[in-house]
N, C-alpha and C positions, 0 to 999 in steps of 0.2 A: 039665625042665630051666625052672628059676628064675631071671629076670632082673629084677631092681631098675633102677628108674627113673625119673629125675628126678623131681618134680611135675608139669611146664611137658611134658614128654613125655606124662605117665598119663593127665592131663589131654587132651591131643590123641589119644590113645587112644581112651580116653572119647568122644569129641567125633565119631569114627571110627564107633565101635559104635553110639549115640546118632544118628547121621545114616541108620541101617541100609543103608549103604555096604556093611559089615563087616558079621557074624555073631556075632564076638567080640574079645577080644583079639590072640588067636594068628592068627587072619588078618589084621590088621594087622601084626603084627607080620612075619609068611612073607610080607606084600608086599614091604612096607620092604625086606628082605632080601634079597629076590627082584629088589628095584629098584637094590639094592647092590652085587648079581653084575652084575646085565646094568650097572651103570655102569662095572667094573672089570675084566669084559672088552673091550666098547668102547672105555677110555683102550690096554688090553693090544694090542687090531689097528690102533688108530691107531699108538702105536709101533712095530709091525711094519709096517706101512705105511713109516712113514719110513723107518726103520732097510734096503728092502725099493728105495724110490726111487732111488736114481742106482743099481741093476743092467738091468741092461739083460738081459730075458728072451729076446733074440733070437741076439744074439752073444756070445762071448767076455770082450765090452767091460764094464767096470761091474761086474767080479765082485766079491766085498763082500770090505773090509779084514780084517783079526787088529779091530779094535776092533763093523766091522759083526757081524761071525759071535759075539764077543763078548756085544752085547747086543742081539741074537737069541736065541741061547745061554739070558742070563737073564731073558729074554721068555715064554720056552717053558716056563725052567723055572715060575718064575713064577705061567703059568695050566694048569699043572699041578697043581703045590700048593692056589690057589684051586680049582683043578675037584673035586679030592680031599675038599677040605672041603668043599664041598656037597655 
C-alpha cells in the first residue's frame, strides 16, 4: 500500500524515526493506526455503555426502548465493520 502524506505529517513521521523510537515510517504509521482503532473502539464502548445505562440488569424494569435497541444494533454493526477492516 502506498500512502501520500502532507509534508507536515511526513516531517513528523521522519522525526519519529530519527528520534530512534521507531525503526521506519511503517512502524510510525502502524502505531498511529492502532491508536486510532483503539480510540474508535473506546468511543463505541462508551456509546454502548450509555445506551445500556438505563437498563436494570437484575429485574424486568428498564427494558431497552425501540430507540435503544436501534442504537445498540447500529453500534454493534459499526464495531463489526471496523473489526473486519482491521
